[in-house]
N, C-alpha and C positions, 0 to 999 in steps of 0.2 A: 197593618202587616198583614192580616190574612187575604187583602185585596192584592197587594205585591207579589205573594206567594202563588197566587191565584193566577195573575199575570204570565206570572215567569213559568208554569207549568205550561200556559197556553203557549207560549213561545218557544219551549224547547224541543216540543214532538217535531218541528218541520224540521230545524238543525239536526237533531236523531236521525230524523227521514233522508236527509240530505248526505249524512257521514255511512249511513247503509246501505246506502244506494250510490254511492262513491260520483262516477262524473254523470252519470246522467238521471238528474233525482228527476221523477216526476213532479215533485211539488216546488223546483227551482223556477219553471216555467209557468206561471200559472195562467188558465186562459179569464181574459177577461169579460163577461156576458153587457148586455145591454138588459134592458128594460123586461125586454119580452123573454129574456134567457136563451138570447143566441150568442156564440162566441163570435165578438167582434176583432180581437186582438190578441197576444200574449204578452206577460209581464214576467220580466226574470228577476226574481229577487235579487240575486249576486250582483247581476251587472248592471242592472237598474236600468234596463233598457228594453224597446216594446216591439214587436213585430205581429204583422197580418198574414206571411203566408205560414199554414201549418208545417210545410216544408222547410222551412226557414228556422223552425224550431229546431229540427233534427238537426240543421246544418252548425246553429247557434252551440247547441250542448256540445258538440265535436269541435268547434274551434278552440283559437288558442285563448283568448282573450277569457271565453268562460271555465276554462281550465284554470290560469291564474287566478282568477277570483277565486275558485272555489279551493286552490291550493293556498290562498290569502287567508280566507273567512272562516273556512272548515277544517282541511285535512292538509297539514304543511310539507306530510311526506309524500304527497303526490309528485310521480318524475311528470314535467312539462319540459319539453325540447327547449332550447333558448334559439332564437331565430339569430342570426349572426346579423351585425352590421355590414354594410357598405366595406368598411375596414377590414374588418375582422374576415370578411370572404376572401377578401384581394388578397390578403395573409396566408391565408389555407390553400388556394390556387397556386401562389407562389412558392411554397413548401411541397405542395404536388409536383409542379414544373421543375424544380429543383430535385426531387425525388427520383422523378422519372428519368431525369438527365444523368444521374448518380448512376441509375441502374444502366442507363442506353451506354455510359463510357466503361462501366466495368466489363459488362458483354462485348464491347468491341477490345478492351483488353485482352480480356479470355482470348477473344478469336485471334487476335495480333500473336500472343505467345503461342498459341496453338499453330497459327502459320510459320512461326520463327520454330518453334521443335520440327515442324515439318520438313523445311526447308534444310536445317540441320541434320538430320537425317537424311535427305537426298542429297546434302553436300559430303556426306559422310560416304554413302554409299557409292557416289560419283568419282571421289578419290581414290577409293579400294578399288572401284572398277579401272581408273585411270592407271592404277600400279601393277595391275596383274596385266592389263594390255600391254604396258610398258615394257612388263618383265618378259612375256610371250614374245613382243617385237626382238628386243634386244639377244632373245633365245634364238629367234631364227639369224640375227644378223651374226651371231659367232659361228654359224654354220656355214658363211660366205666367206672365203678364201680372203680378197683381196679387201674385204670392210666395206665393199659397196653398198647400193641399194638395189636390191633385185628388181624392182618395179619403181624407181625414182624416188625423189625422198617422201618420208611419211608426212601427212598434213595433220591438222590437230587432231591431238588424243582423244580416240573416241567418236573420230568424225561421223556421221551416219550410220553409227554402229559398227563400224568396221576395225580390225586389227590396224593397228597403226601401221605402218610401210606398206600397207596391201589397198590394190586399186579397188574401188567399188564397184560393182557392176555397172557397166555402162548402159544409160537413159538417156536417151538423146545425144545431141554433140558435146564433148565433151569441151570443156573450157580451159582457155589457154594460159600456160602459169610457167613461169620461169623454171628453165632447166638448171638443175643441183650445179649449183658453183663450186668450186674447187675449198672455196672457203666451210664451205656447210660439210663437205665430204671430211676434211682437216679436223671440224670442231665434232662431228658427230664418231668419228674412229680414235679422238682421243677421250670422248666421253664414254665409247664402248669398253677403253683401257684401266681407266677409274673406277668404272662400275663396279659394285660388291661381285663376286662370284656367286653362287648358286649355293656353296657350303656356308661362306658367311652370311649368306642371308637367311638359311634356315637355322644358323646357328645363333643367329641374334632373335630371329623371331622364337626360338624353344627356351633362351633363357627368360627372353622377358617374360612370354606367357607362363610360363614353371614361377617367375617371381610375384605376378599380379595375383597367379590362384594360391602361392602361396598368404600374402598379403591378406587374403581376404578372407582365411582360415584364422591366421592373428587376430582379427578383428571380431570374426564372431567369438572367438577362445576368449576375447578380454571383455567381450560385451556378455559374454554367459557368466563371466569371476564376476563381473558388478553386479549382476541381477542375482547370484545368488549372496553375495553380500552382504546387498541392501535388505536381503528376506532375515537372513540371521543375526542382522544388526538391527534392524529396526522396521516393524511392517507397516509403520506409516508414512516411510518414504515410498518415493512413487518406484517399481520396478522396471517400468518402461522409461528408463532413461537411453537418450540419443547414443548413438555408437561415439566413442572416443575417435574412431579412425573413419572418414567420413567416405575416402576413397583413393585409386590411385589412376595417375593420369602420364600419359607420353609425354615426355617436350623434346626441344633441339630438335637435332638432326634426324631424331628417330619417327617424329611425329609429324615432319614436313618433308621425309622421303628426301633427305640429302644425303646419303651414307654412302661412301666414297670407299674403294677398298682398300684395306688396311684398318679401317676403324671398329679399333676395337670398345669402345667406351660410349654406352648409350646410357641418358639420365630418366629417371622419373620422379615424379612431384607424390608424396603422399600428403594428402589433406587430412588436419585434425579438426576436431570440432572445438577444443580450445588451442593458447598457444601453448607450443611444444616444448616441450620441456626437458633436460639431461635422463631425468627419469622416465619420462614416455621412451627415449629412445632407446635407453637400455632396457626396458621390457620388453618393444620391438625388436631388439638386436638377440636377446634370448630366445624369445619364442620362434623367430624366425627357422633356426636350423631345424627343429621338429616337425613343423608343417611341411619343410623344403623335404625332409624325409618320407613324409607322407604321400608325396605329389611324386617324386622322381630317387629311383635309386642312386643316382651320381651323387658325387660331394662336392661341395663349395665352400669355401672360402669366406668369410664373415666378418667386416672389420664394424667398429662403432669410430667414425671420423665426429668428434664432438666439434671440433671449431667450425667445419665446414656444415654442422645442423644434416649431418647425412648417416645413413648407410651403406656400404660399399660393398658387392656382393663381387665375387669373381669366381667364375667354372676352372674347374681343374682339368678338364678334359678338350682337346684342342679341336677345336681353334679356342682359343682361351677369349673369354671373352666378360667384362667387366661392367655392372650396372652398378648406377650411382643414387641411389634414392635418398631424395631430398624433403623434409619433413616443412610442413610450414600451414597456415592456418590463415583463412579470408580476415578473421577478427583483428588480423597484424595490421593489415592496411585500413578497414576501417577505422581500427584506432590513428591510424595513421594521418587519415583524412582528417579527421575530427580534434587535432591538435590543438586548436587554437579555443576549444572548448572547454567551460569552467570544469565541468564533470571530466573531463577526460583525466584528469590528476587523480580521482578519486579511488580509479580501478588498480589493482596493485597487482602486479607480476606476480610470475612463481619466483620464488629465489634462484631457482635451476634453469631460468626458460633459457632457448637457445638464442643463438645470436641473432640479432633483429633483421639485419640487412641480408644475411643467407636467405631467410623466410621469404622475405622483399624480392630479392632476386629471383627466386621461386613462381612466385604469383605474376612476376613479370614475364618469365618464360612461359608459365600457360598462356596469358596472354597475348604474347608472340605468336605460340603454336596455332592459335584460333586465328589469329589475322592470316597467316601465312596460309591455313588450310583453307579461306576465303577468297583469298586475294590474287595468290601467286600460284597456286597449284593448276588451276585450270588455265591458265594464261601461258601460250602457244611458245614454246622455248626459254622459259624463264626459269625451269627448275633445273635444265640443261646448262644453262648459262653460267647459274651459283654454284652445280658443281666446278664447271670446269674453273670460278675462279675461288672457290675452296682448293682447288688443286695449287692453282698458280700462289696462295698464300703459302700454302705448305711448302713449295718450291724455292719460292724467292723471299730473301730476308726482308727487303724492300715491302712488300705485301703483307709480310705477317701481323705488321700492326694495324692492320685495316681490322675494324668489329666487323666480325660477321654480323649481327643485328643489322647495322648501318649499313652494308654491303648487299643485304638480302631487301632491304627497303629502296636502296638505290636503282639496284638490278628491277625490281618491279616497276617503280615510278619510270623508268628509262624506256621501258617494253613497252608498257601500257599507254603512254605518251603518244605513242606511233601513229601514224595513219592507218593503219593496217597488219596483220599478222607478222610477223617477223621470222624469216628463218634462222638458223641457229647460227650462220656466219654472219647476218647483217644484224641481229642480235647483239652479239659478242662485238662487234665492231661499234655499232649504239652505243654499247655502255662503259667503252674506252672515249669515243666522243664525249659524253657527257664528263666523264671523269678531267680530261683533258682540257676542256672548256674551264678547268679551278672551283668547279661547283662545292669542293672539300674544303678550299681555302678562304679562310677568315675574313680575308680583304676582298673578296671578288665581287665583281659586280653586281651579280646574280643574288646574293643576298649581305648584302652590305647593309649593316645591322641590322639584319636579321638574327631569328634563334637559332641558325642552324637547319641540319636536316632532322626536323622534327619526328618525335616517336607519336605513330597513331595512337598508342594502346596506352598513353597517359593522357590524363586531362588535363595538368599544366603542362604549358610548354617545358619542353625537353630535348638537349640538343645529342642525338645519339653518338654524335662524333667530340664530345667534350672529351674526351679522355684521350685525344690525339695530339701530340702537341705541334705547335708551328712548321717544324722541320718533318716531321712524320709526314704531314699533309703535302709539304712541297715534294716530298720524293717520290710518293706516289703518285703525284698527279706531274712530274717528271716522267715518272715511268711509265705511267699511261699513253703521256704525249711517243713518246719512243714505242711502244709496241704499237700505237695505231701509226705511226711512219714504215713499221715492219710491215703491218697489215697490208698497206697501201704499195709498198712493194712485194707484194706476195710472196713474203716472207714467215707467212701465219705459223709454220711449223716452228721455227725459234721461239717465239713467243708461246707455245702450248707445250715446248719441252719433248719434242718428238720426232722421229725422222722423216724426212720429204716423202710421199707417196708417189707411187710409180703413175705417169700420167695412163689417163682412161684411154686417149686416140692416140695412137703413134705417129700420127703426122708431125704431132708438138716437139715428138723427141729430136726430130732431125732440125727442127730449128733451134732446139735448147739444149742441143749435145755441148756446144762448146760454152757456154752460161752455166751448165750444171757442173762441169771440171772446173770452174774457174770458184764456184761456189764452196765443191768439196775441198779446197786445198786450205789451209788454216786461216791463211788472210782472208778478210771479209771485205767488201767494197765499204762498209757504214762506217767502220776503223776508222777512215781516213777524214771521217767530218767531225775528229775532235775526242780529247779523252773523255769529257762527259758522257755522250751518245756510247763510247765503248764500254764505260762503265756500267751504263742501263743493259748494254748487252754482256755485259758479262752475268750479268742478275740474271737475266732470262736463260 
């Protein structure tokens, strides 16, 4: 027993020495000497390996094999890097590559989003600049007694940074252009007659601006009330809750710049964080008069229209204007898009939620306004022709059944598909030609079996003409065909509902005096063509 203890005592110190000296113990690699006492090689007790070079000793003590043996036999707590296999290394490289691709994707997406925001701001600036230039243009036109152009027909709005209707500074030879046609004169004169007056424009801008500021104050007061309520009720609740009212946006003819003389009703959309309810509508209607009194001393009549999911605000000063504020929320459309999802039925609506269809219509009006500002506002003669057709729909009962959104889509497509810029007269003729071809009929050759006039603002195919009956489509097509015949025979003033303009050149009056006397009589030459044409003529 004593011999065994002495043997253990002899073997223990080297192990202890190895533990104390951790990774590089001097006793781990012992020199091997020959009979003469000269070191011929080194021997490692842990790895059971030998090497001759003294430099190899240092490399061996730092090596991974020696450290693994040291961890296995002496110190299990030693940290040794695991050398990955080829497969593990490939997996790691694939992860790094995917991570880099993901970072690159999000970086590009942020750049694209930043670019979209810049383009949106640029388009908004260009839109308001065009509106200002157009307003200056028509102010100058009103000062001209005969309604003609002082310097020829205006080019595209804002072209070369000059005011519409004013010639740019001559730079080299001037390009040849078609002179102002008779149809252009009639269209622009009619457009000047139906364009809102300065008093009406200022009244609309004033009541809309006051309403937007008042709704902002209502949103602030409701947010402050919710924060104070959360602090008094429970300190654990988050006091920085999102606003109940997210923002107010302009829609309809106000956002598109399609107001006509005599229009007294404009529309706004109030976005809510959650589905709007009757309680929220009542709170806004009760708080709105207080905030209006803070902003303006004028009195306004406020009504709460629950079936329309809207608040109607009327001014009491002439010209009396009306603002319809419709409540909606993007949550309604998101829920509508995932109706097939199993979890869609688990979310319970408030008991007094407003009409779902009215809220969806308000969201659609927002998309229509954005599309119109991006596609139609910058198109030459597009806004002018849409105003002319809006006036036609108000004057002629046959055209009153034409949906306004479908008409805007049709005019934009007809003008944008032309080979070049269209003058007002040519653009009006092209729109009538398009309708006369039967494009709005269900059984026409162009869209036979198709979905009709598609709505570009909807993901699913939706026909904007679906609300029209077959008889209404045929009546409008027939009326457009008769209007096209009137344009061909230089009777555009009958289509526009205005008196004939005086001739620009007196030479034409010499040849046309007799024809003018015949046209001024009660009997028109087109009445002899048949009863159907006479009926259409009476409509115009």
